[in-house]
N, C-alpha and C positions, 0 to 999 in steps of 0.2 A: 486750635485755641491759642491765643496769645498768652505766653507765660506771665505770671505776676512779676512785677519788678522786685528784685531782691531788697531786703531791708537795708536801709542806709545805716551802717554800723558806725555811727558817730559816737563820741563820748557821751553826749546827752542821751542818745538812744539807748546805749548800754546801761547807763545808770538807771534810767526809767524802767528798762526791761528787768534788770536784776531786782530792783526794789519791788516791782509788781509780783515777782515770783519768789521773793525772799531768798535770793541767791547771793552769795559772796564768792568772788574769785579765790581760788586756792593756789597759793604760790607753790606748794609741794607738788602739785600736778602740772606746774608750768602754764597756768592759765593766764596768759598775757594776750590780749586781743588787739588785732590791727585796727586802728581807728582812722587811718589814712585810706580813704576810699580808692584813691588812685593806685595804691599799692595792691589792694585786692584785685583790681582790674589787671595790673601787670602780672600777677600770679596766673590769672586765667589766660591772658593773652599769650604768655610765654609757653603755656601748655599746648597751644594750638589744637584745641579740642574739636572733634567732629562727632556726628551721631554714631560712628562706629567705635567710639572709645568708651571703655569702662574705666571710671575714675575711682580711685581709692583716696578718701580723705581721712586722716587720722587726727583726732581731737577736733571734732566738728563744732563744738562749743555752741554758739547761738544760731548757727545755720546761715550766716550771711554769705560766707564763701560757698557753702553747700548749694545755696540757691543759684549763685552765679554759675557754678559748675553744671548744675542740672539744666540750665538754659541752653547749654551747648553740647553736652555729652549725651551718649546714648543711655548710660546708666551711671549712678553714683552710689557707692557704698560709703556711708559715713560711720566711722568707728569712734565711739565715745565711752570713756570710762566712768565719768561722773554721772550718777543717776539723776541728779537735778537737771543736768543739761540734756540727758536723754529725753526726759519728759518735755523739756522746752523745745528740743529739736522736732519731736513728733508733732508738736503744736504748730511750729513754724514751717516745716518743710515735709512733714510726714504724709501730707495729702498728695504730694507730687508722685505720679505713677512711676517715674524713673528713679526715685530715691528710696534706698533702703537704709534704715538706721540700725546699727548693731551695737548693743550694750556690751562692751568687752574691753579688756586690756589687749592692745595689739600684740604684746609680747607674752608668751608663756613663761619665758625666762630670758636672760640677756643674750642667749645664743639661739633662740627659737621663737618663731612667730606663733601666736595662738592659733591652733588648728581651726577654731571657729571662724577666724578671719579668712583663712585659706579656703575653707569649705564654702563660705558665703561668696567669695570671689569666683570660685569655680561654678557655683550654681548660677550666678548672674551672667557669667560668660555664656553658659549653655542656653539659658533662657532668652537672652537678648540677641545672641549672635554677634556681639561686639568682638572685634578682632584685636584691638589694641588695649593695653592696660597702662594707665598712667597714674602715678602718685602725685597728687597736688594737695599741699597741706601747709598750714602754719604749725610746724611740728613742735610739740612740747619739748623744751630743752633736754629734759632728763632722758628721753627715749630716742633722740635724733640719731645718735651714732649706731646703737643696736638696730634700729629700724632700717636705716640705709644698708648696713652691712648684711643683715639677715635677708632682706628682700633681694639684694644683689646675688646672694648665693642660692636663692630659691630657683625653681624652674619656671616661675611666672614670667610670661613674655613682656616685661616692662619695655615700653618704648621710650619713656622718659620719666624723670622725677623732677618736679619743680616745687621746692620747699623753702620755707624760711627756717633758718637755724641760727644759733648763737654765732657771733662773729668769730670767736675762737675756733669753732668747728669748721666754719667756712675756710679759715686759714689752714687748718689741718687737711681739709679735702684738696686744696689747691696747691699745697706746699711742694717745693722741689727738693731734690737731694742736697744735703748739707745745711738746710735751714733748721731752726730749732723746732718748727712745727711739723717737720717731715717725720713720718713713722709708718706703722702698720696700716693705719686707715688710708693715708694717701697712696701707699703702694697698692693696696687692694683695689681701691676705687679707680685709680688711674690705669690700672692694668686691665680693667674690663670695661671702662666707660670713658667718655669725654666729659669733663667737668668745666662748667662756665660760671663765673660770677655775674649775676644779672644786676644786682643793686645792693649796696651797703645801706643798712637802715639804722637811723639813730634811735635811741631808746624812746624818744618822745613820740614816736608813731604808734606806740603800744599803750594799752591801759589794762591793768595797772602797769606803770612804767618799770621795766626791768632795770637792773643795775649795769647792764652791758649793752653794747650794740649788737645788731643782728645782720643777717644778709639773706637775700633770695639767691639760691643757687639752682642751676639746672644740671642734672646728671643724665646723660644719654648712653645707655648700654651699647657696646660695639661688638657685633657678632664675631668679627675677625680677631679682635683682642681676646674675647672669651675663648675662642677656639685655641688660641695660642696658650692660654693658661691651662685649659683642659679641666682638671678637677678643681673647681673654684673653692668648694668647702675645704679641701685639703690644703690649698694655698693659704686660705685664711687661717687655718689652724697653725700652719708653719710660721706665718708672720706673727701671730700672737705669741707663739713660743719664742721666736727669735728676739722679739722686743720685750720679753719679760724683764730682762736686765739690760736696758738700752744703753747704759753707760759703759758696759763692757766692750772690749774690742771684739772683732768678729770671731777670732779663735775662742775667746772665753765664752761668748754667747753660744757658739755651736757645741763646744765641749759640754756645757751644762744644760743642753736642751731638756726641758721638762719631760719630754716623751722618751727619754733614754739617754744616758750620758754617752758621749763619744770619746774615743781614744784621741789624745792630743796629736800624736804623730800622724794618725790617719786623717784627722781634720786638716792638718797642714798639707798633707799630700794631696787631698782632694781640692783644697783651695788653690794650690799651685797648678793643678790640672785645669782649673777654671780660669786661671790667670787673675785671681783676686788676692789682694794683699791681706794677710791674716791680721795685721795690726790696726786696720781701719775699723771704724764703727759701722754698723749696718746702715745708719742713716746717711752715710756718704755714697751709698750704692743706688743705681737707678733701677727701674722696674725690671728690666731684662736681666740684670744681675741677680735680683731677688728670685726671679723665676728659675734661673739656673741653679741657685743655691737650693731651692725647694726640690728640684729634680734630683739633686745629689744627696741632700740631707733630710728631706721631708718624709 
């Protein structure tokens, strides 16, 4: 059977759809919809989907991207928090045999994925035989960082993530040592993945129009990098603690680690052993130096 063409999510289409269903976009949920159809296609093309892929979409909204994903992937799990959109999604794409809509918040809390999402993904993998897992989504701004971080430390075999995020977050993901955007997020993500900027997006390609620019980024987990890190959740906890007071020099940050204060003399001795200057700030160090710090102090 030839799949139905996905709805053309133009501005007029969205206005008419929302009016017909009595829906208003909610800024607190980050409901900004891509109205440039070419950019929706770029998201899907960058994901390089095949019938062996299980796709997770977070914030499925009106189902326009969901339909495009379903045309190429083996299975699609669309997670949507807003009950108004859950009802709309079931009307628009719920009839597709390879689409499952889950009414849930993807996050149980900022440090944990909702178990219902993990259970649904596991069930769909077993039922479908899909080998690859890919995250493809226009991520709501408020959850982008915890979603990326929590899925990276999970045991799910993600092959790639292709997501739209706020431009500020893209800068943080791509930042190098010494830049103002560089911090725990960049170190964690770059230590276990390869990150690429696909396209910077002006605010005008969304409706309602946000106040900031956005970007499409691709994150590809790297098995060799992950093996080097080892205990990824431990590394994330260490980075979070290390950057709690990011304006302190390295000695001060390590002495005052939230998980237990360290003796200043012992800190200096260990840093000397590592060949790292105690007076620099953590954001001046590269990923390998952060790993060695974690092995010594984490």
